C-alpha positions in Angstrom: 63.4 81.7 97.1 63.3 82.8 93.6 65.7 81.0 91.2 68.5 83.1 89.5 69.3 82.7 86.0 67.4 81.0 83.1 64.0 80.1 84.9 65.7 77.7 87.4 67.2 75.4 84.4 69.6 72.5 85.3 73.1 72.8 84.1 72.3 70.3 81.6 69.8 72.0 80.2 71.7 75.3 80.4 74.3 73.7 78.3 72.3 72.5 75.9 70.6 75.8 75.5 73.8 77.3 74.9 75.0 74.9 72.5 71.6 75.2 70.4 72.4 79.3 70.6 75.9 79.1 69.4 74.7 76.7 66.4 72.2 79.3 65.5 74.7 81.7 65.5 76.9 80.4 63.3 74.1 79.7 61.2 73.2 82.8 60.5 76.7 83.9 60.1 77.3 81.7 57.7 73.9 83.0 55.6 75.0 86.7 56.0 78.5 85.9 54.5 76.8 83.8 51.4 74.6 86.8 50.8 77.4 89.2 50.8 79.5 86.8 48.5 76.3 86.9 46.3 75.9 90.6 46.3 79.8 91.0 45.5 79.5 88.7 42.7 76.3 90.5 41.4 78.0 93.8 41.3 81.4 92.5 39.7 79.2 91.3 36.9 77.3 94.2 36.2 80.6 96.1 36.0 82.8 93.8 34.3 81.1 92.4 31.3 81.7 88.9 30.6 85.2 88.0 28.3 84.0 86.9 25.1 86.9 85.5 23.0 85.1 83.6 20.0 85.8 84.6 16.3 89.3 86.9 17.5 92.4 86.3 15.7 95.9 86.8 17.3 96.2 90.7 16.9 92.5 91.2 18.5 93.8 88.8 21.4 96.5 91.2 22.2 94.7 94.4 21.9 92.1 92.8 24.1 94.8 91.5 26.8 96.1 95.5 26.4 93.0 96.8 27.1 92.4 94.5 30.2 95.7 95.3 31.5 95.3 99.0 31.4 91.7 98.5 33.5 93.7 96.6 36.0 96.2 99.5 36.1 93.3 101.8 37.1 91.7 99.8 39.3 95.4 99.1 41.3 95.3 102.9 41.2 92.2 103.5 42.5 92.6 100.6 45.4 96.0 102.5 46.5 94.1 105.7 46.8 91.1 104.2 48.8 94.2 102.7 50.9 95.8 105.7 51.8 92.4 107.8 52.6 91.8 105.0 54.7 94.7 105.0 56.8 94.6 108.9 56.6 91.2 109.0 58.2 92.2 106.2 61.1 94.9 108.6 62.1 92.8 111.4 62.3 90.2 109.4 64.5 93.0 108.1 66.8 94.5 111.7 67.2 91.0 113.1 68.0 90.3 110.3 70.4 93.7 111.4 72.1 92.6 115.3 72.4 89.0 114.3 73.7 90.5 112.4 76.4 93.0 115.0 77.3 90.1 117.8 77.2 88.0 115.4 79.3 90.1 114.8 82.5 93.5 114.3 81.7 96.4 116.6 83.3 97.7 118.8 80.6 101.5 119.8 81.9 102.0 123.6 82.0 105.4 124.7 80.4 107.8 125.5 83.0 110.4 128.5 83.0 114.1 127.2 83.7 115.8 128.9 86.2 119.3 128.8 87.1 120.3 127.7 90.5 123.0 130.6 90.9 120.4 133.6 90.1 118.2 131.8 93.1 120.9 132.0 95.5 122.0 135.4 94.6 118.6 136.5 95.0 118.4 135.7 98.5 121.3 138.2 98.9 119.3 140.9 97.4 118.4 143.6 100.0 116.6 145.8 97.4 114.0 142.9 96.4 113.8 141.9 100.0 112.9 145.2 101.2 110.1 145.5 98.2 108.4 142.5 99.5 108.6 143.5 103.3 107.5 147.1 102.6 104.3 146.7 103.7 105.1 145.0 107.4 107.8 147.9 107.6 105.2 150.8 107.0 102.8 149.3 109.7 103.1 150.9 113.3 102.9 148.5 116.2 100.9 149.3 119.4 103.3 148.2 121.9 100.9 145.4 123.2 100.7 141.8 122.1 97.5 141.2 119.8 96.2 138.6 122.2 97.0 140.0 125.7 93.4 140.6 126.9 92.5 136.9 126.0 95.7 135.9 127.6 94.6 137.4 130.8 91.3 136.1 131.2 92.7 132.6 130.2 95.3 132.6 133.1 92.7 133.9 135.4 89.8 131.2 134.5 92.3 128.3 133.6 94.2 126.5 136.4 98.2 126.1 136.0 98.1 122.0 135.5 101.5 122.1 134.7 102.3 123.0 138.5 99.3 120.5 139.8 101.6 118.0 137.7 104.8 118.8 138.9 103.5 118.5 142.7 101.9 115.3 142.1 105.0 114.0 140.7 107.0 115.3 143.5 104.7 113.7 145.9 104.8 110.0 144.4 108.8 110.7 144.2 108.4 111.1 148.0 106.4 108.0 148.4 108.8 106.0 146.7 111.6 107.5 148.7 109.6 106.5 151.8 108.9 103.0 150.5 113.1 102.5 149.8 113.6 103.9 153.0 111.4 101.5 155.0 112.5 98.6 152.9 116.5 99.3 153.9 115.7 99.6 157.3 113.5 96.2 157.6 116.5 94.6 155.4 118.9 96.1 158.1 116.8 95.1 161.2 116.4 91.8 159.4 120.4 91.3 158.9 120.9 92.1 162.6 118.5 89.8 163.8 120.1 87.0 161.9 123.2 88.0 163.4 121.9 88.0 166.8 120.6 84.3 166.5 123.5 83.4 164.7 125.7 84.5 167.6 123.2 83.1 170.3 123.2 79.8 168.8 127.3 79.7 168.4 127.0 80.6 172.3 124.3 77.9 172.8 126.7 75.4 171.0 129.6 76.0 173.0 128.2 76.0 176.4 126.6 72.9 175.6 130.1 71.3 174.3 131.5 72.8 177.6 129.2 70.9 180.0 129.5 67.6 177.5 133.6 67.8 178.1 132.6 68.7 182.1 130.5 65.7 182.3 133.0 63.4 180.1 135.7 64.4 182.7 133.5 63.7 185.6 132.7 60.1 184.6 136.5 59.4 184.0 137.3 60.6 187.5 134.7 58.3 188.7 135.8 55.2 186.5 139.5 55.8 188.1 138.0 56.1 191.7 136.5 53.1 191.5 139.4 51.3 189.7 141.7 52.5 192.4 139.0 51.0 195.0 138.9 47.7 193.6 142.8 47.6 193.5 142.8 48.4 197.3 140.4 45.5 198.1 142.5 43.3 196.1 145.0 43.9 197.6 143.7 43.5 201.2 142.2 40.2 200.2 145.8 39.2 199.4 147.1 40.3 202.4 
């Protein structure tokens, strides 16, 4: 695997290299500023001579001050003229940039014609205009046959009626569902009948069992009474 970046340097070395590059750029900028300042000073010294006030009296000094004031006023006027020219050029450059951008790809909105809503609504009821629009259609003669009559016949002969088949399938499914429902209902009815029969049979069995138990109890009671009577008779006989 090849390392990307500055020859596979470590983060510390990268940081140090960045600091050195920034220092070198700052030094170059300082040198360039010094050169520009020196050149500006040289141009000023060449255009403006050094002020020499030796051996001048009061009148000469006032005259010198007036001369310097006039020079300053001229320079201020030139400065103002250059500033206005620069502003005008900047404005023209921005205007040209906007025009170029519009020509390249930006959409320019067209001028739309204003139409009142009342005229649009009334134009719908203007029969002459509608006839003028539909005049071409009115001039045509009808053949009395549909445009695609042959194609429709061929299609009907070739293609099956899928709608009828689907309808039949749906009817068959509905019949099957109805049959299932009826079968379920009959089964439920049968189950209820069988349940009723079983419950009735169970009740009958219970009743018969209860009757048998009652009969057995009565027979036991009668036997007990008979035994008691026999015992009493025996006792009476023994007493006699």
